[in-house]
N, C-alpha and C positions, 0 to 999 in steps of 0.2 A: 728588308719595306717595314717603313712605315701605311705601307696601303695594302700591304698581303693579306690576302687569307687563312688562313690559320689552317688546317688537317687535324684529321682527329686524332692519330700516335704524331703532332708537334711534341716537344718536351712544353713549351709557355703555350700551347692553345686553353689551357682552362683559360687563363687572364686576360683578369678587364682589361674592355679597350674600349670603353666610352657610352658614349649614348647611345652611339651606332651598333651597340653588341649586338643585337637580338631582332636587327630592319633585314630583311630581303630587297632584291630586286622589284621583288611584285608584291611590295609595302610600297613602294615607290608609283612604282607601274596603275596600278589600282586604286592607289592613292590612298588604302589603309595604314597605319599600321599595327605591327602586330598583337599592339591589347587592343586593335578597334579603334580608334580615333587618327586625327591625321597620323600623317609622315615623319616626322623633325624632317623641320627648317620650314614646314607649314607655320606660318601669321594669321591669328586674325587680324577683323578686319581692323581695327584700332592699330593694332601694332604696323602693319601695310599702310594703312594709311599715309603713318609721322614717318613711313621710309619714303616713299613717295614724294616727302616733300624735302625730304635731305638729295636724294638719291636715284640715278642712274637705276631701270632694273633691269636686267636682265630677260630674255623670254626668249620663243620657236612661233614662229607663226610655219602654219602648214597646211599645202596649198595637196587637199583632197582631187585625187585622178584615177579616175578608169584602163587598162592599158590591153591591147589587146595580145594574141602568140606571143609579136612583135618586140611586145616594149611599147610600141606607139603610143599615144594618149588618144583617148576615145573620149573620154571627158570632164567635164575638173566637177568638177566638187563644189558647192553652198553650204553652208547654215544659215537658214530661216530662222531671225531670234528675234524681241522686244528691243526695239531699241529704248533710252535714258528716257526719250520723250514721248512715248507708247507707242511708235508707229517700226511697222516692219520692216526693217530692213536683212538684207545678206554681210555676211561677215566669211571669217576664213575661220580654220581653230586657229588658236591663240594662247598663246599659257606661259604662266613664269619658270626660272630652273625656281629646282628650295634646290636647299640647303645640302649641301653631301648628294647632291643626285648627278647622274652623269647625262648627256645631253640626249640619250637612246632613251631614255629612262622618263626624259619630262617630251619626248615628243608621243614616246608610247603611250604614258598616261594621259596628257592632253586629248588623245587620240580616240581612245575609251572614255575619254572623262562627258563627249560631242556625240559623239557614234557611237559607242557601246563596247562591249570586250568581244564579242566576237566581228567587229570590221576588218579582221584579219590586216593590218598593214605589213606593208613590205618595208622596214626601212632600212634607210639608204648605209650602203658596205663602207660611203666615207662622208666623214660628217661635212665637208665643204659647203656652209651654203651657198646655197644662186646667187645669196644678192643680204648684204644685210640695210634691215631698214630699222633707222632710227626715229623714232617719234613724239613730238615737243609738246607739253602741255599749252602751247605757244601757237593761233593759228598765222601761219603764213610761215614760220620760220625754218618749215623742212612742208616736202611734199605732205610725207605724212603726222597724218595730228592726234592725239591720244588727250583731251581737256582732263585726265586725271593725273597723269606722271609725263618722265622723260621714261622712255622704254626706246632698250635695243635689241631689236629683232633679228634674231637666227629664223633667213628664210628656206624650208625641204619643201622641197616636193615625191608626195610618200604617195605610190599604189596604195590603193584602198580594195584587196581581194574578197575581204569577207560581205553580210550582211551590216546592213546599219540601225540602226532603232536610236534614235535623238533622245539624248537626257541632261539633267537640269536647266540648260534657257537657253535648249535647244530648239526651240516648234517643227521643222521637217532638213532632213537634206536634199539638197534638188543637183541637179545636173545638167551640164550639156554638152555638146559637139562643139570642141572651140575653132572648127570650121563651120557655126553657123549663123544665122546673122545674129541666132536670140540672141550669143553673149555680149554682145552688146549690151543686150537689152537690161542683163545679168550684173557684168562690172559698172550702168549705171545706178542699181540699186547695192552699190556699195559707195562705204563711206570711210573719212577717215588717209585712204591714199591704198583700201586694201587691192583697185580695180588697177592698183598701176602691175604691184606682185604678183597679182593675176598672170597680168601681160609680161614681168622681166620672167615668168614661168613660163609661160610659153614660149615668146623669143632665146632661154634659158636650151629650152630641147625642141627650139627647131622646127615653130609652127609656127 
């Protein structure tokens, strides 16, 4: 098998296998390669902009939730971020899938990027997304809009068991009871169709 991971006692375990020889899943999850830089498949600003003008980009979109001891959703999370116009808006956890990165690694990496390393996400056993959101850079073409690109997002509900410490462009993480009137206020502060993804997630969870 081309993707077999060689054991130390395999006869050809020392044979070079390319640019991923020294890359581990943790390199992708933490967003840094063994050399301390970005993992293979990471694109710089100019490269990703060029790709966005030519082809759809695959993303994972994560609805973070808190659950009780019976696995029922008690809170839905959202990220407070600065929009391009300088205003504060709410968003979901999202990020593209890197080359040679599994979906689970992409989910874990993007959660750690926004919520910190001790968020302790409970990754899904089944990688079937609850919905697929197709974002277009043209307003009105779809209910999902992203001015930067055509993006295909696989959407997942992921319980968060640990503590959240916002990182990068995330100002704060706020939670809301999905049964409270405050949910509509939260969803009204989301743009680009993220509110529809949350509603779809709650419907999928029978809420």
